[in-house]
N, C-alpha and C positions, 0 to 999 in steps of 0.2 A: 489150266487154271490160269495162265499168265493172261488169261485175257480176264478173266473175272479182276482179276486184281488193279489190273488196267482200267477197267468200269469203275470199279468202288472209287478206287483216285480221282479219275474224273467227278463220277456222280459228287463223291464231298467236297470237289475244288469248287463245284457250279454250285455247289448248298452252299459253302461259304460266302462265295461272291456276292451270290441272290440275299443272303443275310447281311450283308454292309450295305451293299446299295438301298435295301428296306430300309435299314435305318437313318441312312446319309439321305433318304428323300422323305421319311417319317420328320427329321430335324429341322427340313428347307421347304416341308409343307408341299411337298408337290407328288404328283400321280405315285401311289403304294404296290407292288406283288402282292398280290393277293396270296391270304393266309391257305389256300387249299394250296396252290403251288407251292410254298415251302414247303408244306407237310406231304404233298406230294412225292418230291425231290426226297422228302428224309427217307417217305416210305419206301421208295426206289433203289437206298442203300444207301443215299446222304445221311443218315441220320448222326454221323459222328462230327460231319464238318457243320453239320447244322447243331447241334448241341455246344459246339466250340465257338461257334461263331454267338451264338445266344451269352457266350459268359464275357466274350472277348469285348464283343457291341452292347454288352447291356441290352438287348433288343429281346423281346419277346419272353421274357422271365417270369412275368407275372402272369401272363394267359394259364390258363389252366393245361390247354388245347400241347400245349409246345411245354411246359413246367412236367407236363407228367407223359405226355404222347412220347418226348426225346427221349427220353432214359428207356421210354418200355421198347421203343423199338430198336434203341441200339444195343440192349439184353439180348431181345431176340433175334436179330443178323449177328449180333455174336454168338449165338449158341448154334443159330443156325450153317455159321462158318466153321465155329468148334463141329460140328458134325459132318457136316461134307470133308473137311478133312479130312477125318478120322475115316472116313467111310474111302473115299480114294486113295490113303495112304497102306 
């Protein structure tokens, strides 16, 4: 279970940092990070970092895929973690 915790910490940190980088790039009219990449990282376990970054940086908050997708992915991830920890305990 320690591996899962380290993995989730890492993927959430990377997702948060990439959201911050994408916001910076948007403001400075630079090459952007693809939405597919941001959503893919969130799907891979980084939904908490992505959702936090959305509101910290006020980025992607109006896009439906992010406004609905991030909280939905976070809920699914939380349910899976509760199930997994209940199963392993």
